[in-house]
C-alpha positions in Angstrom: -5.0 97.0 37.3 -3.1 94.9 34.8 -2.3 97.9 32.6 -0.9 99.7 35.7 1.3 96.6 36.4 2.5 96.5 32.8 3.5 100.2 32.9 5.3 99.7 36.3 7.2 96.7 35.0 8.1 98.5 31.8 9.5 101.5 33.6 10.8 100.1 36.9 11.8 96.5 36.4 15.4 95.7 35.7 15.8 94.9 32.1 16.7 91.3 31.3 15.3 89.8 34.5 12.5 87.4 34.4 9.1 88.9 35.2 6.4 86.9 36.9 3.0 86.8 35.3 0.6 89.1 37.1 -2.9 88.2 38.1 -5.8 89.6 40.0 -8.0 88.0 42.7 -11.5 88.7 43.7 -12.3 89.4 47.3 -13.6 85.8 47.7 -10.5 84.3 46.1 -8.3 86.5 48.3 -10.2 85.4 51.4 -9.8 81.8 50.5 -6.1 82.2 49.7 -5.5 84.0 53.1 -7.3 81.2 54.9 -5.2 78.5 53.2 -2.0 80.5 54.0 -3.1 80.8 57.7 -3.6 77.0 57.8 -0.1 76.4 56.4 1.4 78.8 59.0 -0.3 77.0 61.9 2.2 74.1 61.6 5.2 76.4 62.4 6.5 76.4 65.9 6.0 79.3 68.3 8.8 81.7 69.1 9.2 80.0 72.5 9.6 76.6 70.9 12.1 78.0 68.4 14.2 79.6 71.2 14.1 76.4 73.2 15.3 74.4 70.2 18.1 76.9 69.6 19.2 76.6 73.2 19.2 72.8 72.9 21.1 73.0 69.6 23.7 75.3 71.1 24.3 72.8 74.0 24.7 70.0 71.5 27.2 72.1 69.4 29.2 72.9 72.6 29.3 69.2 73.6 30.4 68.2 70.0 33.1 70.9 70.0 34.4 69.7 73.4 34.4 66.1 72.1 36.2 67.1 68.9 38.8 69.1 70.9 39.5 65.9 72.9 40.1 63.9 69.7 42.8 66.2 68.4 46.3 64.9 69.1 48.5 67.3 71.0 51.4 68.5 68.8 
């Protein structure tokens, strides 16, 4: 697999750009990596939580805009 990657990088990669080192994983290593990634992703909020936070942030932004408009002296 590494030779295939080397050929691909040699023919397709933009010249002058940094290339990352390639590596291969065994099935066991891949399974462990996926499990670790899954655990990391569990701490992210759900879509409902994100939408609720966005709505709350939009209300705060609107209130701040209203307050700022009130601080501007009339010309």
